[in-house]
C-alpha positions in Angstrom: -8.4 0.2 -8.8 -12.2 -0.1 -8.6 -14.1 1.0 -5.5 -15.4 -2.5 -5.1 -11.9 -4.0 -5.1 -10.8 -1.4 -2.5 -13.8 -2.2 -0.3 -13.1 -6.0 -0.6 -9.4 -5.5 0.2 -10.1 -3.4 3.2 -12.8 -5.9 4.5 -10.0 -8.5 4.5 -7.4 -6.2 6.0 -5.4 -5.9 2.8 -3.9 -2.4 2.3 -4.4 -0.7 -1.1 -2.0 2.1 0.0 0.3 2.8 2.8 2.7 5.4 4.1 6.3 4.8 3.0 9.4 5.2 5.1 9.8 8.8 3.8 6.2 9.6 5.0 4.8 9.8 1.5 1.8 7.7 0.3 2.5 4.6 -1.7 -0.3 3.1 -3.8 -0.2 -0.7 -4.1 -0.3 -2.2 -7.6 -3.7 -3.7 -8.3 -2.2 -7.1 -9.3 -0.5 -7.3 -5.8 -3.8 -6.6 -4.0 -5.4 -9.3 -6.1 -2.6 -11.8 -5.4 -2.6 -11.2 -1.6 -6.4 -11.6 -1.6 -5.9 -14.9 -3.3 -3.5 -15.9 -0.5 -6.5 -15.3 1.8 -8.7 -17.6 -0.5 -10.6 -14.6 -1.8 -11.0 -14.6 -5.6 -10.6 -11.1 -7.0 -9.3 -11.9 -10.4 -12.3 -10.5 -12.3 -14.9 -7.8 -11.7 -17.5 -10.5 -11.4 -15.5 -12.4 -8.8 -14.9 -9.2 -6.8 -18.6 -8.4 -6.7 -19.4 -12.0 -5.6 -16.8 -11.9 -2.9 -17.9 -8.5 -1.7 -21.5 -9.8 -1.6 -20.3 -12.7 0.7 -18.6 -10.1 3.0 -21.7 -8.0 3.3 -23.9 -11.1 3.9 -21.5 -12.2 6.7 -21.6 -8.8 8.2 -25.5 -8.8 8.1 -25.8 -12.2 9.7 -23.4 -11.7 12.6 -23.3 -9.1 15.3 -20.2 -10.2 17.2 -16.7 -10.8 15.8 -15.3 -14.3 16.3 -13.2 -13.0 19.2 -14.3 -10.2 21.5 -11.8 -8.2 23.7 -12.6 -6.5 26.9 -10.3 -4.7 29.4 -10.6 -5.5 33.0 -12.7 -2.9 34.9 -14.4 -1.6 31.7 -17.9 -2.3 30.4 -18.5 -2.9 26.8 -21.7 -2.9 24.7 -22.4 -6.0 22.7 -25.5 -5.0 20.7 -27.2 -8.4 21.4 -28.4 -10.2 24.5 -25.8 -12.7 25.7 -24.5 -15.1 28.3 -20.9 -15.3 29.3 -19.5 -18.7 30.0 -16.5 -18.1 32.3 -13.4 -20.3 32.1 -14.0 -21.5 35.7 -17.2 -23.2 34.5 -19.7 -20.7 35.8 -21.9 -18.5 33.6 -23.5 -15.1 33.8 -26.4 -13.5 31.9 -25.1 -10.1 30.9 -27.8 -8.6 28.7 -26.5 -6.6 25.8 -23.4 -5.2 27.6 -20.4 -6.8 29.2 -20.2 -5.6 32.8 -17.0 -4.0 34.3 -16.5 -6.7 36.9 -15.7 -9.7 34.7 -12.6 -11.6 35.8 -9.5 -11.8 33.7 -9.4 -14.8 31.5 -10.4 -16.8 28.5 -14.2 -17.0 28.4 -17.0 -17.4 25.8 -19.9 -15.2 24.8 -23.1 -17.2 23.8 -26.0 -15.6 22.0 -28.9 -17.2 20.2 -26.9 -17.1 17.0 -23.2 -17.1 18.0 -20.7 -18.7 20.3 -17.4 -16.7 20.3 -14.2 -16.3 22.3 -14.0 -13.5 25.0 -10.6 -12.3 26.2 -10.7 -10.2 29.3 -7.2 -8.7 29.7 -5.6 -6.2 32.1 -5.7 -2.6 31.0 -2.1 -1.9 31.8 1.0 -3.9 32.9 2.6 -3.0 36.3 5.4 -0.5 36.3 8.9 -2.0 36.0 11.5 -1.0 38.6 14.6 0.5 36.8 17.5 -1.9 36.5 20.3 -2.9 34.1 21.3 -6.1 32.6 22.6 -8.1 29.6 21.3 -9.0 26.2 22.9 -12.4 25.6 23.5 -14.4 22.5 23.5 -17.7 24.4 25.0 -19.8 21.6 28.1 -17.5 21.8 28.7 -18.1 25.5 31.0 -21.1 26.0 32.2 -22.5 29.2 34.4 -25.4 30.4 31.2 -27.5 30.8 29.4 -26.7 27.5 29.9 -28.6 24.3 31.1 -26.2 21.5 28.4 -23.6 22.1 26.5 -22.0 25.0 23.8 -24.1 26.6 21.0 -23.8 29.2 23.6 -24.7 31.9 25.6 -21.7 30.8 22.5 -19.5 31.0 21.9 -20.6 34.5 25.5 -19.9 35.6 25.5 -16.5 33.7 22.3 -15.6 35.5 23.6 -16.6 38.9 26.9 -14.8 38.6 25.7 -11.6 36.8 23.0 -11.2 39.4 25.0 -12.0 42.5 28.4 -10.6 41.5 27.5 -7.7 39.2 24.1 -6.6 40.4 22.4 -7.2 37.1 18.6 -7.3 37.2 17.7 -8.7 33.8 18.9 -10.9 31.0 17.5 -10.8 27.5 18.3 -14.1 25.7 18.1 -14.8 22.0 15.3 -17.0 20.8 15.8 -20.6 21.9 12.8 -22.1 20.0 13.0 -25.5 18.3 14.8 -26.3 15.0 14.1 -29.4 12.9 16.4 -32.4 13.7 17.9 -32.6 10.2 21.1 -31.3 8.6 22.0 -28.6 8.1 20.8 -27.5 11.5 19.2 -24.0 11.3 21.6 -21.4 12.7 19.4 -18.3 12.9 17.5 -18.2 16.1 14.9 -16.0 14.3 13.9 -18.7 11.8 12.8 -21.6 14.1 10.8 -24.6 13.0 8.4 -24.1 15.9 7.8 -21.2 18.3 5.9 -23.5 20.7 8.8 -25.7 21.7 12.4 -25.4 22.8 15.7 -26.2 21.0 17.4 -29.3 22.3 20.6 -28.0 20.8 20.9 -25.9 24.0 20.6 -28.9 26.4 23.5 -29.6 28.7 23.7 -33.4 28.5 25.6 -33.8 31.7 22.9 -31.9 33.7 20.2 -34.5 33.0 18.9 -37.0 35.6 19.6 -39.8 33.0 23.3 -38.9 33.0 23.4 -38.9 36.8 21.7 -42.4 36.9 23.9 -43.9 34.2 26.7 -46.3 35.0 30.3 -45.1 34.8 30.9 -46.8 31.4 27.9 -45.0 29.9 28.9 -41.7 31.4 32.4 -42.2 29.9 30.9 -42.9 26.5 28.8 -39.8 26.7 31.8 -37.6 27.6 33.8 -39.1 24.8 31.3 -37.7 22.4 31.9 -34.1 23.4 32.8 -32.0 20.3 35.8 -29.6 20.2 35.0 -26.7 22.5 37.0 -23.8 21.2 36.4 -23.8 17.5 36.8 -20.5 15.6 33.2 -20.6 14.6 30.3 -22.5 16.1 29.6 -25.8 14.3 25.9 -26.4 14.8 25.9 -29.7 13.0 28.8 -31.1 15.0 27.2 -30.0 18.3 23.8 -31.5 17.3 25.3 -34.8 16.3 27.3 -35.1 19.5 24.4 -34.2 21.8 21.9 -36.3 19.8 24.2 -39.4 20.1 24.8 -38.8 23.8 21.1 -38.4 24.6 20.4 -41.6 22.8 22.9 -43.4 25.0 21.2 -41.9 28.0 17.6 -42.7 26.8 17.5 -46.1 28.6 18.7 -44.5 31.8 16.0 -41.9 32.3 14.3 -42.1 35.7 10.8 -43.6 36.1 8.9 -40.3 36.3 10.4 -39.3 32.9 9.6 -42.7 31.4 6.0 -42.3 32.6 5.6 -38.8 31.2 2.7 -38.6 28.7 2.9 -35.8 26.1 -0.1 -33.7 25.4 -1.5 -33.6 21.8 0.6 -30.6 20.7 3.8 -32.1 22.0 2.9 -35.5 20.4 2.4 -33.8 17.0 5.7 -31.9 17.4 7.5 -35.1 18.3 5.9 -37.0 15.5 7.1 -34.3 13.1 10.7 -34.7 14.5 10.6 -38.4 14.0 9.5 -38.1 10.4 12.0 -35.3 9.8 14.8 -37.7 10.7 13.7 -39.9 7.8 12.4 -37.5 5.2 14.0 -34.1 5.9 13.1 -30.9 7.6 10.4 -29.7 5.2 7.1 -31.6 5.3 6.2 -30.3 1.9 8.9 -32.5 0.4 7.6 -35.6 2.3 5.6 -38.4 0.6 2.0 -37.1 0.0 0.5 -39.5 2.5 2.6 -38.0 5.4 1.9 -34.4 4.7 -1.4 -34.4 6.6 -1.0 -35.2 10.3 -4.6 -36.6 10.4 -4.0 -39.1 7.6 -4.1 -42.8 8.0 -0.4 -43.1 7.1 0.6 -40.7 9.9 -1.6 -42.6 12.3 0.3 -45.8 11.4 3.6 -43.9 11.8 2.7 -43.0 15.3 2.7 -46.7 16.1 5.7 -47.7 14.0 7.9 -44.8 15.3 6.5 -44.7 18.9 10.0 -45.0 20.4 11.4 -42.1 18.3 8.4 -40.0 19.1 8.8 -40.6 22.8 12.5 -39.8 22.5 11.8 -36.3 21.0 9.0 -35.7 23.6 11.6 -36.5 26.3 14.0 -34.0 24.9 11.3 -31.3 25.3 10.9 -32.4 28.9 14.6 -32.0 29.5 14.5 -28.5 27.9 11.7 -27.5 30.2 13.6 -28.6 33.3 16.8 -26.8 32.3 15.0 -23.6 31.3 13.3 -23.7 34.7 16.6 -24.2 36.4 18.1 -21.1 34.6 15.1 -19.0 35.7 15.5 -20.2 39.3 19.1 -19.3 39.2 18.2 -15.7 38.1 15.6 -15.5 40.9 18.1 -16.9 43.4 20.7 -14.3 42.5 18.4 -11.4 43.4 17.5 -10.2 39.9 14.6 -7.8 40.0 13.2 -8.9 36.6 15.0 -12.1 35.6 15.2 -13.8 32.2 13.4 -12.3 29.3 13.0 -14.6 26.2 12.9 -13.3 22.7 10.1 -14.3 20.4 10.7 -14.4 16.6 8.2 -13.1 14.0 7.4 -16.5 12.7 8.4 -20.1 11.8 9.7 -22.0 8.8 7.2 -22.7 6.1 7.9 -26.5 6.2 8.1 -26.9 10.0 6.0 -28.6 12.6 3.8 -25.6 13.3 2.6 -25.3 9.7 2.3 -29.1 9.5 -0.1 -29.4 12.4 -1.8 -26.0 12.3 -1.8 -25.3 8.5 -5.4 -23.9 8.6 -4.2 -20.7 10.3 -1.1 -20.1 8.1 -0.7 -18.6 4.7 1.9 -21.2 3.6 3.3 -19.8 0.4 3.4 -16.1 1.5 6.6 -14.7 2.9 6.7 -11.8 5.4 9.3 -9.1 5.5 9.5 -5.3 5.1 9.0 -2.9 2.2 11.8 -0.8 0.7 13.2 1.9 2.9 16.3 4.1 3.1 18.4 1.2 4.5 17.0 -1.6 2.3 16.1 -0.3 -1.1 14.9 -3.7 -2.3 13.0 -4.5 0.9 13.5 -7.5 3.2 12.2 -11.0 2.7 12.3 -13.1 5.9 10.9 -16.2 4.3 8.4 -16.9 7.1 4.7 -17.6 6.5 2.2 -15.5 8.4 -0.9 -16.2 10.3 -4.1 -15.6 8.3 -6.0 -12.9 10.3 -9.6 -14.3 9.9 -8.6 -17.9 10.7 -6.6 -16.7 13.7 -9.6 -14.8 15.0 -11.9 -17.7 14.3 -9.6 -19.9 16.4 -10.0 -17.5 19.3 -6.3 -16.6 18.9 -5.4 -19.9 20.5 -2.5 -20.5 18.2 -0.9 -17.2 19.2 -1.8 -17.7 22.8 -0.1 -21.1 22.8 3.1 -19.5 21.4 3.2 -16.8 24.0 2.3 -19.2 26.8 5.0 -21.7 25.8 7.6 -18.9 26.1 6.3 -17.4 29.3 6.2 -20.9 31.0 9.9 -20.5 31.6 10.4 -16.8 31.5 10.1 -13.5 33.4 9.4 -11.6 30.3 9.0 -11.7 26.6 10.5 -9.5 23.9 8.4 -9.4 20.7 10.6 -9.1 17.6 9.0 -6.7 15.1 6.0 -6.0 17.4 4.5 -3.9 14.6 3.5 -7.2 13.1 0.7 -7.4 15.7 -0.8 -4.5 13.8 0.2 -5.3 10.2 2.6 -7.5 8.3 4.2 -7.1 4.9 3.0 -10.0 2.8 5.1 -10.9 -0.3 3.1 -13.1 -2.8 4.8 -16.0 -4.5 7.1 -15.1 -7.3 7.5 -11.5 -6.2 10.6 -9.8 -4.8 10.6 -8.4 -1.3 9.6 -4.8 -2.2 6.6 -6.1 -4.2 4.0 -6.8 -1.6 1.5 -5.0 0.6 0.5 -4.9 4.3 -2.1 -7.2 5.8 -3.7 -5.9 9.0 -4.5 -7.9 12.1 -6.7 -7.1 15.2 -4.0 -5.5 17.3 -6.4 -5.2 20.3 -6.8 -8.9 20.3 -3.1 -9.7 19.9 -2.2 -7.3 22.7 -4.9 -8.7 24.9 -3.4 -12.2 24.5 0.0 -10.8 25.3 -1.2 -8.9 28.4 -3.3 -11.6 29.8 -0.6 -14.3 29.5 2.1 -12.0 30.8 -0.1 -11.0 33.7 -0.7 -14.7 34.6 3.0 -15.4 34.4 4.1 -12.3 36.3 6.1 -11.3 33.3 7.1 -8.1 31.5 6.5 -7.3 27.8 9.1 -5.6 25.5 8.4 -4.7 21.9 11.0 -4.2 19.2 9.7 -1.2 17.4 12.8 -0.1 15.4 12.7 0.9 11.8 9.6 2.0 9.9 6.8 1.7 12.5 3.5 3.5 12.8 3.2 5.9 15.7 0.2 4.0 17.0 2.4 1.0 17.8 4.7 2.7 20.2 2.0 4.9 21.7 -0.2 2.0 22.4 2.6 -0.1 24.0 3.4 2.7 26.4 -0.3 3.2 27.3 -0.5 -0.5 28.1 2.7 -0.6 30.2 4.7 -2.4 27.6 8.3 -1.3 26.9 9.4 -0.2 23.5 13.1 -0.2 22.3 15.6 2.6 22.4 19.0 2.2 20.8 21.8 4.7 21.4 22.7 4.9 17.7 19.1 6.0 16.8 18.3 8.4 19.7 18.9 11.6 17.7 17.0 14.7 16.8 16.6 13.8 13.1 14.9 17.1 12.3 17.6 19.4 13.8 20.7 20.6 11.9 23.5 18.0 12.3 21.0 15.6 13.8 22.5 15.7 17.3 22.2 12.8 19.7 19.5 13.4 22.4 20.4 13.6 26.1 19.7 10.2 27.8 17.6 11.9 30.5 15.2 12.9 27.7 14.7 9.4 26.4 11.2 7.9 26.6 11.0 6.2 30.1 8.8 3.2 28.9 11.7 1.7 27.0 14.4 -0.9 27.1 17.6 0.8 26.1 20.9 -0.5 24.7 23.9 0.7 22.9 23.2 -1.5 19.9 21.4 -4.7 18.8 22.4 -8.1 17.3 21.7 -6.7 13.8 23.9 -3.6 14.2 27.6 -2.9 14.7 29.0 -3.6 18.2 30.2 -0.6 20.2 33.8 -1.1 19.1 32.8 -1.9 15.6 30.7 1.3 15.3 33.4 3.5 16.8 36.0 2.1 14.4 33.7 2.0 11.4 34.1 -1.8 11.1 30.6 -1.9 9.7 31.6 0.3 6.8 34.7 -1.8 6.1 32.7 -5.0 6.2 29.9 -3.8 4.0 32.4 -2.3 1.5 34.3 -5.6 1.3 31.0 -7.5 0.6 29.7 -4.8 -1.9 26.7 -4.1 0.3 27.0 -0.3 0.4 24.4 1.8 -1.5 27.0 4.5 -2.2 30.7 5.0 -2.2 33.0 3.7 0.6 34.4 7.2 0.9 30.9 8.7 1.6 30.2 5.8 4.1 33.4 6.4 6.0 32.7 10.1 6.1 29.2 9.6 7.5 30.6 7.2 10.1 33.1 9.7 11.2 30.4 12.4 11.4 28.2 10.1 13.5 31.1 9.3 15.8 31.9 13.0 16.3 28.3 13.8 17.0 28.2 11.0 19.6 31.4 12.2 21.3 29.8 15.7 21.5 27.0 14.1 23.5 29.6 12.4 25.8 31.3 15.8 26.3 28.0 17.5 27.0 27.2 14.9 29.6 30.5 15.7 31.4 31.8 12.2 30.9 35.6 12.2 30.8 36.6 8.6 30.6 39.3 8.0 28.0 37.8 4.6 27.1 35.0 5.4 24.6 33.2 2.1 25.3 33.1 3.0 29.0 31.9 6.5 28.0 29.1 5.1 25.9 27.9 2.9 28.8 28.1 6.0 31.1 25.7 7.7 28.6 23.1 4.9 28.5 23.4 4.4 32.3 21.8 7.8 32.7 18.9 7.0 30.3 15.4 7.6 31.6 14.6 4.1 30.3 13.3 1.6 32.8 15.7 -1.1 31.5 19.2 -0.5 30.2 21.1 -3.4 28.6 24.6 -4.0 27.5 26.0 -6.9 25.4 29.0 -9.1 26.2 30.3 -8.3 22.7 30.3 -4.6 23.6 32.1 -4.8 26.9 34.7 -7.2 25.5 35.6 -5.0 22.6 34.4 -7.5 19.9 34.4 -5.8 16.5 32.2 -8.4 14.7 28.5 -8.1 15.0 26.4 -11.3 15.6 24.4 -11.0 12.4 24.8 -9.0 9.2 21.4 -8.5 7.6 21.3 -9.0 3.9 23.9 -11.9 4.0 23.7 -15.6 4.2 27.0 -17.4 3.5 29.0 -14.2 2.9 29.2 -13.6 6.7 29.3 -16.1 9.7 25.9 -15.0 11.0 25.0 -16.5 14.4 28.3 -18.5 14.5 30.7 -16.1 16.2 31.6 -17.2 19.8 32.6 -14.7 22.4 36.4 -14.2 22.6 36.5 -15.4 26.2 34.9 -18.2 28.2 32.1 -17.7 30.7 34.6 -18.1 33.5 37.0 -15.5 32.0 34.1 -13.1 31.4 33.4 -12.6 35.1 37.1 -12.2 35.8 37.7 -9.6 33.1 38.9 -6.2 34.3 37.6 -4.4 31.2 34.1 -5.9 31.7 34.1 -4.6 35.3 35.2 -1.1 34.1 32.6 -0.9 31.4 29.6 -1.9 33.6 30.8 0.3 36.5 28.6 3.2 35.4 25.6 0.9 35.0 26.1 -0.4 38.5 26.6 3.0 39.9 23.5 4.6 38.3 21.2 1.5 38.8 22.2 -0.3 41.9 20.3 -3.5 42.9 17.1 -2.9 44.8 14.8 -4.9 46.9 12.0 -3.9 44.6 11.1 -6.6 42.1 8.8 -6.8 39.1 7.7 -10.2 40.2 
């Protein structure tokens, strides 16, 4: 690879080499570097084009002093290198010379010089400490009650928050992503592949909790109730639930109260609702629509906004209902005395053909897929099929697209968990036509991304948790802890990997700035792990890298090592699931979470990575109803150590 190509790649954040999962250097194939640069609209196909593109980069660097977005931390001065004026978001302005002073207020501002006008983000240096507590990580769709229609809904979330806080002393609930899906069959099942990260999923609406239902006449209410799908199916039928709720909400549409009828959507919601109206007619991927409808600014789409005004208003109304019910769930958590409240999960990205890429295509690399390179657990890498933000365009937009995503989640949350938070530093880009392991990393301005997170969380009074499991650079976890953001600790992985036998580490020695749990949605449940169900399942689907005998032997060794830790901690409970919860209850971690699947003895994990139709991912309901869950004696026994070690406190994060 020529020095010029290396310089050009690095100027655009494209890695030409990286450290693999085994800590050895990996050199990226030149053709992959060229392909990824092409995805950034940089021609590097010939030596001449490389030199021309590099000349453009150097000229841009010569002409500009400030980057398109400048980050400052509250209470710290920062040199600018050019005389400037700061336009504050409150409308006032200050001449600052060639240095940002240390007394600028938090917020979204602008820096204006004779040559440039750029975004300034002033963010808090560190998030406030979080008072230790325990709680639940909840797959909401799996939580069914006597009032919900075939899957968990926002009403169930509110009731779960109320009862877990008031009756169990829980202080936090982490809920799976509830971002919007496209309104077309088949309804997307995975909460980590939404159509939009800026809007909520009407699939979780409780139809009977709406003002329109309360205002409807008895005949309409009866017609709505008659649409309810079967509640206790073996697996969750997303299409059936969607069809039932969609039909019911259409019946209630004429009965919405005056304030809801008068509600005017903003531009972003109008675009989203327009996409939904078009998706009903043309499918969930705008790239397959008629060419005239693929551009939201086209004359054809302008005409559609008139012709489909009623449908657009309907989909905007569904978002209004989602906001109301999400707020009600949050209020229930606060009313139950939870110290933290409800933390919402944020996926890595959105579908390539969804409303976000339709209306904001300038900041996305639409044909790239993000994922992970090969490692010891995934020899062929991972392909998540999600298009990434383009770093330069995101910075030029002042990070507003990312801010809007974070703000939309925190509008109804007490915290945000960032899935694959290492993606704020770098993402694995897979060019078109390449398998998952054939890609390279593209780097982002992590300081800016973290500033967006910290500022928006500060304004919402929320906490930040980052999922940093797997192959993650040390700087990711170190920086999160320095900024008061929690990383992730999972019991299965808290081991001394360099010591003989790789013993499990004592929970008192775990990193305090973490959110700890026994497992995650992508890993075996507590019972499944203890009984090697994950080995049996993977063997039955031919997903093991080696022999089943070796896998069972490794699972038995892991179980023995964990039981050694239980014994060393002096835990004598005969129920191993209770014992594991007694272990994590003692963790130094600020937050400790359990999962309903763990305390109920469920063997099946919510999601099996590497499968699509071979396993019922995201479709497995809990074996008991919400009402039965809170009356279950085994649930009470398993969480008893958590309640004893982490009793409710008057201290609150909020």
